[in-house]
N, C-alpha and C positions, 0 to 999 in steps of 0.2 A: 274585671267583672262589670258588666253593668246590666240593666235592669229594662224591661218594656215596659211595667208599671211602675214605676219610683215610685207613685203616689201610697202605695200600698204601706210603706215604709214606716210613714207617722203610726201605722198599730204597731209596731215596738215600742211604743210608750205602754201597751199591756206588760210589759215585762214588771212594772211597777207594780202591780197586782198581787203577784206570788213576795214580791220583796215586805209589802207592807205586812202579809201575811205572816212573814218570817217573823218582823220584827215585833210585831204584837199578837204574841203565842195567847188567843183566847179559849186555851184548854183551860176547864176548871177542873180541882184539885180537891182531894176529899182526905179527912185525917184520920192517920195509920199512928198505930201506940205500939212501941217498942220498948223493951224492958232494958235493951242493954244498947244505951247509947253508941260504945267503941264498933259495933256491928252494924248498923245504922250509917255510921259516916264512912264507912266503907263502902257501903253498897250506894249510897248519895250518889260518892266521886266517882262510882263506876258507871253509873245509869245516866248520870249527865252528861260525860263524855261523850260515850255511844247515841246519846239521844241529840247530841248534839252535831254528831258528823251525820247522824241520819237526816236530821231536818236539813243540814247545808247541801247533801247528793240531792233531796227531793226536790230542795228551792234551785238546784242548778238544773233539775231533768225538766223543772218547768218551764224556766227561763229559756234553755235550749229548744223545748218543745216549742214555745208560744214563737221562738225567733225563726226558727226553721219552716213554721209554718206561715208566717209572715213570708217570707221569702220567697215561699212556694208560690203565694199569691202575687206577688212582685215579678216573678217568671226571671230569675238572673241568668246570662249567656257569657259565653263567654266569646266576645268579638271572632269572626274569621271572614278574614280579606277587610272588606269596607259592608261589612254587617251594618243593615241600617233598622231603626224600631219598625216594626213591622206595623202597615195601618188599616186597621178596622176597613176603611173603604176605598180601595183601590181601585185602579184600571189596569186593567191588562192586556195585552194584544196577543194573537197567538196566530200563527201564519202555517198553515197545512200544506206541503205541499203534493199536491193532488195529480200533476203531472205523470205522460205515461213511463218516463225514466223510472219512475217511484213503483213500476213493476216488478222491479229487480228483486231475485229474491236475497235475504239477509239472513242473519244471523237467527232470529226469531221471526222467521217468515219473511212473507211479504212487506217491501219497506212504506208500502201506504197505509197496509194495517196496522204497523209498528207506529208509525206516528201517530196515528189515531190512539193507540193505548198510551203513549207518550202525553197529548193531549187531556186526557180521561187523568191519568195523576197528577198534572199539574194544576187541573180545575182542584180536584178533591184536597189539594195540598194548600190551598189557600183559603182565608178565612169566608166564612159563610157569606159576607157581605160585600166579597171582592164583585165586580162588574167588568165583562168580558167583552172582547171584537175578536168574533174566528174570522179569519181571512184565508181565502183558498185561491186558486187560479181562476176559478170562476166567481163574479160577484152577483150576489143576490143582494133580497130584502136584508137577510138576516145581518151578513157580512159588514152592512153599512149602520148598524145601531149597536148600543150598548147592551149585554144581555144578562139575566141574572146566570147565578151559578146552573139553577135548572133548567135554563132555557139555553144555555150555552151547550151542556150534555146533551140533554135532545138536537141541537142542530148538528152538533158534532158528528152525533151517530147518521146524521141525513149523506154528508157527504160523500162523491163517489168522485173516482176518477173522470179526470177530465181535458179533452183534447186542446184544450188552450194553457198558455206557459207565460209566469210573469217575471219578471229579472226582478231579485230582492229591490232593490231600489225603487223599482215602482212600487211593491207593497207598502215598501216606509212613506214614500209618497202618498200614497191613497189614503191610509189610515192618518196621516198627518191634516189631509185635506179633509177627511169625515170629524175629526178632531177639530177643526176651526169651525164646519159646519154646526156641531153640537153642544160647542164649547169644553168637551173632556180634553183629559190631557193623561195620556199612557205613562204608568210608571214603568212601567215595563215591558219587551217586546222580546217572544219566544220565534225563534225560526226553527221548525219542525221539516229537514229537506235532505235532499242528497248532495246541496251544493255544486251543482252543474258550473265548470267556470264560464259559460256562456253567457250565464245569465247571472250571475252573481256577484254586481261590483259592489264594493263594500264601504263606500265611501261613504255612507251615509252613520257610519260607526263611529263619527268624529261627537257624534251628538250628545254630550255628557250629562243632559238633562234625564236621560233614558238610560234605565238598565238592560244590556241585552243579551239574550241566552240564547247560543248557537247549538242545536242539537245533529250534529252530524249523522245520517242513517247510509252505512256502507252496505252495497249489494257483494255477492260472494262473485258474481259474474264479472267481468272489465272485457265483455266484450260484444258488439252489435253490428249485424249485417243489415245496409238498408238500401233499397231502392229510392234513388235520391232525386231521379228526374227521368221525362223523356219526349223523345221532338222528332219533328220529321227534318230535315234540311230544304226540300221542298214545299210548297203551302199549298200545293194544288195536290189533291184526291180523287183519283178515277178508280173507275171499276175495269178488270180483266187486266191491271197492270200492275207488276211487281212491286208495292210499299217496303221502304226501308225505315222501320221504328229506331231510332237511336233509344239507349238508356243507358243512365250510369248508375253503378253499385260500390260502395264504398265497406270496405274492412275497415272496422273497427276493432281490431286484437293485435294479440302479438303473435297470430300464427298464421300463416298461409293456405288460403284457400286454394284447394286442387277440385277438378271437374265439379265445382258447385253448381245444380242445376237452377237455371232460372225459367220459367214458362210464360207462356203468350196465350192467352184466351180472349177470344173472338165472339161477342154475341153470346156467350155462356159457352164457346165451345173449344176446347183447347185447340190451337192453331200451329203451334210449335214451342221447341223446348231446348235448350240449346247448353253445355257446362263451361263453364268459364273459371279460369284462374284467377287468382286477386292476393296481390302481394299484401304483406302484412301491414295492417294501417294505410293503406293504399287504397286509391280508386280506380277502376277501370270503366270504359266507354266501349261498348258491343252494340248490335244490333241485329232485330229481328227482319227476314221476310217473308212477307205472305200476299195473298191476292186476295181480290174482294171481287165477287162475281155480280153482286146487284146494289141497286145503288141503294141508298137510304140511310138510317141515324146505325153508325156503328159505336159500337157499347164496348171497351177493352179492357183486359187487366193483366198488368204482370206480376207474376209471385213468386215469393221464395219461401223458404220454411225456414225460421229463425228464433231462438228461446233461449230466455225468459224474455225477453223486450220483443214483442213478435207487433207493434201497431204499424211499423214500418215494414212491412213483409209485403205489403199489396200498394200497387197504383195504379189508379182509376184512372180513365180517359175517356173522351166520346168525339165523335167528329160528324159530320154528317155530308154524304156525297149527294146533291143534288140530282135530277133527272137533268135538267135544264136548268141554263142562266138565263136571266131575263135582260135583256139590251136595250137600253132607247137609246136614239139620235133623234136630236132637236137643231133644227137647221132654219137659216132665212126663210129656203125654198123648200119645199117637198123633192129634194131631187138628192137623193145618198146613196148615188148607184154603189158606189165603190163597198161600203159599206152592207146595202142589201146584198150583193156579190156572195160575199164573206159569210155573213149569220144565217142566211135564209137558207140556202142549201145544207145545212150542218143542224142535225138532229139534238147536238148540244145545248142549242139555244133558242130563244125565243125572241123575233125579233119585232120590233115597233118604229114608227115613224112620228115624228109632230114636226110642227112648224112654229117656231117661235110664239107666233101670234096664237097657237091652240094648244100650247104645252100650259096644265093645268097640274094642281096639288095631286089630284087623283092619281098623276100617272107616273108619283115616284114611288107609289105602292107595289112590293113587290121584286124593284127593279136593285139588279145587282150592279150592273154599268149603265151609266149614263155619257152620252157623247155632246157637247155642243160645239157644233159646227158651222164656226164661224155667225154665231148668236150675237148680235149688237143691241139687242132691247131688251133686257131681263127687267121684270117690273121689281119695284121693292118690295112687296108682299113674296111673291116668289123664289126671289134672292134668299128672303128670310129662311123659305121650306126647305129649299136645298141646301144651305147652308147648314141644316137639322140634319139634311140627311145623309149628308158626309161625315158629320160627326157622329153619327149613330153606325156610321161603319159602312157606307156608303163609298162607290169610287168614280170619280168625273174625270172623263178627258175632256180637254179646249183646246180648240183649232181658234188660235185670233180671228176675227173678221177681216176679209179679204179688199175690206173698202177703205181699211185704215183707222175706221169708226169703233176706238174700241174705249173709249171714255167710259160707256155703265157697264161694260165687262171688268175693265179697272177698279170701279168704285166696288162691286161685286168682290173683286180679290182684295181687295185692301180690307174688307169686313174679315176677312179670314185669314188678314197677315198672311196673306200669300205672296207669291211673286207676282209682278206686272209686264206690261208691255210696253216697252219704250217705242219710239218713230221709228218707221221704215227703214229697212237699210237695204240696199239694191245692191249691194255688192255680193258676187257669186261668191259662192263657196261650196262646200259639201260634207257631210256625214262623216267623219274621221271615226269614232271608235264605238264599242257600246260595252257596258259595265256587266260582263258577263256575270258574274256572281248574284246580280241583283236577281233575286227571286222573279222576276219577271221574265227574265232569261235563262234562265237558270236549269239547266237539263234541255234548253230549247234546242241547241244548238251541239253538233259534235265535235267538243273542242271549241279554242277560238278563233280558229279559222273559218269565217263564217262561208267561204268559197264564193263568195259573190260581190262585186263592186259595190261601193255605198253608194246612197242617193246624191243626187247634183242639187243643191241649193241655189235658186237665182236670184230670190230674194227671200229677207225672215223679218221677223217684228224679234228684238233684243230682248230678252228677259233679263228683267229688272230683282235680283233674287230677295223675298222679303225674312219676313221674324221666321217663320216655320222652320220647323227642323226637313231638309231637304238633301235629295242625293240626284247626282247629273245621270241619269243614267244611260242616255246618248248624246255625243259632246259631237260638236260642228270643227272642220278645219282649224277657224278662225278663234279657236278656243272660248267659244261663246256655246250656252247650253243649247242643245237641238230639243231635248225632251230630260222635266225634270220632273222627278216624283217627290212630292212632299203630303208629310203627316200632319192629318189635321181631325183632333178626336180619335174614333175609331176607324174612319175612313182615309182615302187617299186621292190628291190629286194628282193629276197627270196635266204637264202644261207643254204643248208644242211652240218652237218660234213659228212655226210656219201657218198658211193659211191651207187647206186641204186642195186648195183649187190648184191646178197645174202649172199655172202662170208662176207659181212658186218654188215647186219643186215638183220631181217626180216620184215623190217618194208615194204616192196611194196607190203609183202602179210598181211600187217594186215589191220583191218578196217579204222587207223586212216590215212592210207594214202588215201583211198578212199575221208573220208571224207576232208582231207587237199585239194587236187586236185582238189573236186568236187567245195569247197570253193573260189579257187583262181582262178577258171574257171569260176563261175557265179559272184565273185568278181569283177572282171574287165568290167563285162557288163554297169555297172551303173557310168565310171568314169568322170563326170563332176559336177560341181558345180549347187547347187542348182540355185540358183541368184545371181546379181552383184549388188553393187552400183553405181548410175550414178555420174561420175567424177571420179569414183577411179579405175574405170576398163574398160580402152579405147580401150582393145582387148579381145579375145575368140580365143584358141586353138582347134582344129578340128583336125582329122585323115587324111591324104594325100591323100583322094581320089580323088584331083581336077587332072580333064583333060584339055589340054595345049588349051587355048583360050576359057575355058568355062566360061561362063558368071556367076559372083555373085553376089548377093543382098541382102542387108537388107531389111524389111519390116516392116510396123507397125503403130501403131497410123499417119491415114495420111501423112507417109511417106516412101518414099522408097529411097535409092540412093544404086552406087555401092561402099564398101571400099576396101580400099586398101588390099593387100594379100601379105604377106611375107611365101614362103616356104621356110621351115627347116628341110630339107629330109624327113622324116616320118610323119611329122604334118605341119599343115598349120596354120598360125596366122592370125586372121581376127580384122582390126584394122579398127575402129569408130569413134574413136577421140571425138570431142565435138559434131559430124554429130547426133548425139541421144539425145534429151532435154527433154522427158518428160518419165516417167518411165511407164513402160508398157510389154507386151508381143513383141517380134520383132521374125520374121520369118527368118531363112536364108535360101534363095530360090538358089538351084544350076539349074540353065537354067530350072526355072519356078517351080522345082520342090520342096517341103519341105524338106530340109532335119536336118536342127536343129532347135530350139529353144531357146530364151534368154528370161531370164528375167529380169527385170532393177528396181530397186527400190530407191526413195532418199534415200540421207543420210537421218540416223535418230538422228543426233545432232541438227536438228532444232525441232526438237521435245522436246525439254527443253525448260520450262517455268521458269527458273528460271534467271529473270531479276536485274538488279541493278534497285533500287529506287531514286528517285529524291536527298533525305536525304543523300543517302549514294553518289552521286556523287557530292553533294555539300559540303561533308565533305573532300572528296579530293581536290576538287577545293579550299575550303579556306584556304589550306597553299600554294597555287600556284598563283601568281599574274598575272600569262600568261594563267589561264585556266580559261573558264566561261562556267557554266551551262545556258543554258536558259530554262525558263519555260512559257515564253510568248505564246498567241497565234501566229500563223504564219501570222497571217495579223499584228501582232503589232512586227515583229521579225525584219522589217526594221529600224523602229525609234530606238529601243532599239541597233542595230547595230552602227549606225549613233550618238547615245548619246556615245557610245565605242569609236567609231575612232576616233569623235571631241568633245566631251564632252557635255556640256550642252551647245547647240548652242544658239548666241545673235542677229546673223545677221538681225534676221528678226526684232527685238524690233528695232535694230538699221537703219533698211526701215522706221518703223512706225513713230520712234521719228523725223527722217528726214522731214519726209512729215510734220509730226505736226508743225518744224519750219517752214516750207516752208508756210505754211495756215497763222500761226501767223505772220510772216512779211508781208503776202499780206495784212490780216484784218490791221494792224497798216498801212500800207500807202495806202489803199483807207478806212480807216472809220474813222481814227485820223485826223480828218483836224484841 
């Protein structure tokens, strides 16, 4: 047996008071005269014997009363496990899992609400002077500081479900970081969660300076169906041409899904519905076929019906089909006949020409494709602007100059870490093959047999591959690249090994020339991501058509706010940080005009329903004296924690025994005559 307040045991010295009183009986006697001394002797002997017994019993009851009363104040307890002396001022951290998987229904209702009930009981079971750090998946000002009991209870009631999700290791690391900043030290940490395995690394439990309490909450449902992703194989979107939108669905349950309905809506109108079969604990990829009649902004939604975990029942996406693609050709002379004949007669394109001397920064605005046709004199300033334009999402096609002067062009390419041009190679060769699976050529040909002979190459500039990620999408018969595609930022760089001049090749008069540049032009018309993940994408990039002092707003899901805008030369970054809190379709309004749409979806990690069982957690905790797993109901957790903190408490019994001794003393005095 141990004591919470052993200092009170010094009060046992008070036992000496009734002992002293007993030894010095201060009762005054009065004289009584008897004529028969024999009778007096018998009475005296009997009275003394009974009186001595009565006094001893009263003495013992008083001693025991004082002893039990002192023990009650010392708060004795029998240790349970590694019970420790409870501190009056201690720091307790509580993690409340408010992620979407906590929408599941358990024995006591929704798991998230049950977690809050546990937290309320834990707070109320601790001493009033305890400090609390309340942590959830969403970081706030209150989660970064220690709170009093009243403030902790108030903040706890304000916590809501969050689309964000942290691993338990991240929770532990963040509270350690906050401790280092405010100089505090957590005595205990409570994790109230469903303990999803994908975000529950438990290496932090090795910290023996902290007592860890794991409170696993289990849902009744161990099944979930989620829409994981959607995509197009072909990056080009057009009107009046059937689209194939692929999607992936996962069945996280032990039962097969038969004829499960999946719906597709475009611009608020249901376009298609298909029934699919998904094996138990399996995934399947299917596709919708639909046609868009008019160009403009397209807002889409793929939907299923699944409960109780429903946050992943919708997948939102958006893209645009512009009416025209803007193409600019820059050359040393203003004679680009082949490009003009290709683009001017097509209503899908707006075509412009510039000479290298008249080419300025303003010409980059709103262009999707720029072709440098034999340009050899790029200024430093214009090179920097062109670099920013490509990085922001532009497509740049380059033909080297026909006069062999590629020094300035190579300087520009080196600044991008792109491929450069070597000296002229006059050996005759030809185009050998195309990378038909590249998005530039995919669906441009019927099969991989183009049905035409390849262009002849009279001379060329060997391409020296650089540091940028690249793909050789047209190769030469001499195993050297003819057309290299390189990624730079959000844009692409296309480099040809020949000048557009006929003395280099008949490429400009070949059908492959038409296909290549037509595909480049329309490929640039759909240069946006289909959707973004909430929390992972704090911004979006748009072309720089913002006018000075023009109002820009984001609207959707009953919210409307003004985002931060960062101009990056030819593009603008729209930063919305955490102002978007719900999945859905959001519109970017430019002076109240709908300019862009943004599909925002929740993180699919929470769709995983693989959890640690209580047995698995108990096995982990059994090897560690400072880790406890609780499976009691929330209304009994307080007593369990008191037993852990104080052991088996005995002070209540001491009070009862003290009162019993007091009653016995009173009865002895009153009834024993």
